[in-house]
C-alpha positions in Angstrom: -29.8 3.0 -13.4 -26.7 4.9 -14.2 -24.8 6.7 -11.4 -21.5 8.5 -11.0 -19.5 7.4 -8.1 -18.4 10.2 -5.9 -16.3 8.0 -3.7 -14.6 4.6 -4.2 -16.9 1.8 -3.5 -15.2 -1.5 -3.2 -17.9 -3.7 -4.9 -18.6 -1.3 -7.8 -15.7 0.9 -8.9 -13.6 4.0 -8.2 -14.4 7.6 -7.8 -15.3 9.1 -11.1 -16.7 5.9 -12.6 -20.1 5.8 -14.2 -21.8 2.4 -13.4 -25.1 0.7 -14.0 -26.8 -0.6 -11.0 -30.3 -1.5 -9.6 -32.4 1.7 -9.0 -33.3 0.7 -5.6 -29.5 0.1 -4.6 -28.9 3.6 -5.9 -31.8 5.4 -4.3 -31.6 3.5 -0.9 -27.9 3.1 -0.3 -25.5 4.9 -2.5 -27.1 8.3 -3.0 -28.3 8.9 0.7 -24.7 8.0 1.8 -23.1 10.5 -0.6 -21.3 7.7 -2.5 -22.9 8.4 -5.8 -25.2 10.9 -7.7 -27.6 10.1 -10.6 -25.9 10.2 -14.0 -26.9 13.1 -16.3 -25.4 15.6 -18.7 -24.0 17.6 -15.7 -22.5 14.5 -14.0 -20.5 13.8 -17.2 -18.8 17.1 -16.8 -18.4 16.4 -13.2 -16.9 13.0 -14.0 -14.3 14.6 -16.2 -13.2 16.9 -13.4 -13.1 14.1 -10.8 -11.1 11.9 -13.2 -8.6 14.7 -13.9 -8.2 15.4 -10.2 -7.7 11.7 -9.5 -5.0 11.2 -12.2 -3.1 14.3 -10.9 -3.3 13.0 -7.3 -2.2 9.5 -8.3 0.7 10.9 -10.2 1.8 13.1 -7.4 1.5 10.2 -5.0 3.5 7.8 -7.2 6.3 10.4 -7.6 6.6 10.7 -3.8 6.6 6.8 -3.4 9.3 6.6 -6.1 11.5 9.1 -4.2 10.8 7.2 -1.0 11.7 3.9 -2.8 15.1 5.4 -3.9 15.9 6.4 -0.3 14.9 3.0 0.9 16.9 1.1 -1.6 20.0 2.8 -0.1 19.0 1.5 3.4 20.7 -1.5 5.1 19.6 -2.6 8.5 21.2 -5.0 10.9 19.6 -7.0 13.6 21.5 -9.0 16.2 19.7 -12.1 17.4 20.5 -15.0 19.8 21.6 -18.2 18.1 22.1 -21.8 19.4 25.0 -24.2 18.7 24.3 -24.9 15.0 23.9 -21.1 14.2 20.0 -21.6 14.4 18.1 -18.7 15.7 16.0 -18.6 18.8 12.8 -17.5 17.3 12.8 -15.7 14.0 12.9 -12.3 12.3 9.5 -11.2 11.3 7.9 -8.4 9.3 7.2 -6.6 12.5 10.8 -6.7 13.5 11.9 -5.3 10.2 9.3 -2.5 10.4 10.7 -1.5 13.9 14.2 -1.6 12.4 13.2 0.8 9.7 11.5 3.1 12.1 14.7 3.4 14.0 16.2 4.5 10.7 13.5 7.1 10.3 11.1 5.3 7.9 7.6 4.6 8.6 6.6 1.4 6.9 3.6 -0.8 7.7 4.5 -4.3 8.5 1.7 -5.4 6.1 3.7 -3.8 3.2 6.9 -5.8 3.9 6.7 -8.8 1.5 8.1 -11.5 3.7 6.9 -15.0 2.6 8.2 -16.7 5.8 10.0 -15.5 8.9 13.7 -15.5 8.6 15.2 -18.3 10.7 18.8 -18.1 9.8 21.9 -15.9 10.0 22.8 -14.1 6.6 22.0 -11.3 4.3 18.6 -10.9 2.9 17.0 -8.7 0.2 13.6 -7.6 1.5 10.9 -6.3 -0.7 8.7 -3.6 0.4 5.4 -2.5 -1.4 4.9 1.2 -1.0 2.2 1.7 -3.7 0.5 -0.8 -6.0 3.1 0.1 -8.8 6.1 1.0 -6.6 8.3 -1.5 -4.7 11.6 -0.9 -2.8 14.2 -3.3 -1.8 16.2 -3.0 1.4 19.1 -5.2 2.7 18.8 -6.9 6.0 21.8 -8.4 7.8 20.9 -11.0 10.5 24.0 -11.5 12.7 24.9 -13.2 16.0 24.4 -11.4 19.2 
C-alpha cells in the first residue's frame, strides 16, 4: 500500500514522501495516529504542497543558522582553570563547560552540538566546532588559561 507521510517517521521517511508499506501497518498504526494518509490523486497534489512548504522552511532555517554561525565565528571565550605543578589541569574542560561559557556570551547552544572528541586537559587555545544544523557548522576559539 502506498501512503503519503504527513509527519516525519524515523523508520520510513520525511514529511511529504510517498512510501510503499504493508497495508496493516498503514491501517493500524500510521493512519490512525495521523502520521500518513492513503495515497491517491489528491494526495499527490498535497505532497507537492507539503514539499514546497518544507523546502521553504528548510531554506529559512538554514539562512538563520548561517547568520548565527557568522556571529559565533567571531566569538572567543576564555575559561580559567586550576592547574598543578606541570601545567596539568585539575579535571578537564567539557562540552557542558563550553556551553555554559557560550550562554554567558548570549548564545544558546546545546552541549550535544559541541563537537569535542575528548575533554580538554591542557592549557592553550583551541578551535571548537559547533554543529548548528546538519549542513551548517561554526567554529569558536576557546582559551584555557591558568586561574
